[in-house]
Every structure is written in C-alpha cells, then in structure tokens.
C-alpha positions, 0 to 999 in steps of 0.5 A: 599942675600938682596932679601931673606925675609927668611934671614931677618926673621932668622936674626930678630929672632936671634937678638930678642933672643939676646935682640937686639930688635932695630936691629931685628925690622929693619930686620923684616921691611926689610923682610916684605917689601920683603914678605908683605903677611908673617904674621910672620913679623907682629907678630915679629914686634909686639913683638919687639915693645913691648920689645922696649916700655918695655925698654923705660918704664923701663928706665923712671922708673929707672930715675924717682926716681933719678929725683924726689928724695929730695936733700940730705944734709950732716950732720953738722960736730961735734964740735971740741974736747975740749982742755985737761988742 
C-alpha cells in the first residue's frame, strides 16, 4: 500500500539489513513523507546516510593507492646466452 508508512519502515529496515542502503534510504524517505512525526524514519535515515558515506570513503580509499602508486617498470631482459664453441 503506497500510503502505509509502516510498510515503508519495514521495507527500509529489510533493505538496510541486506546492506542495500540506497534502496533503504528511499523507503525511509517515502515513509517519513507519510508520517513526519515518526522519529524512527529520522533515525534510520541517519544510519543509511552514515553507511552510504562509509561506502563512498571506502571506495575512495581503495582507489587512492592505485591512483597515486608510482608507475612500475618491467625489469630489463637478461642478455642472451653466449654461444657454445
């Protein structure tokens, strides 16, 4: 039911627990629109935002070493073997 704030709360909690934070955030936002006095939506939205921020920081840190790593060069090839007389 699109007008049931409690359903959005339950969907948001389920998505949050499955680590689908963006989907959970959308559900909590819709629920808050329907029931702005329910502080549970505010709490869960804060949790979602924190998790989404952590994901973004984690992605940035994971990419940063690769972006700032010095270029590696292959070792020079060894000289060819000397002919046997």
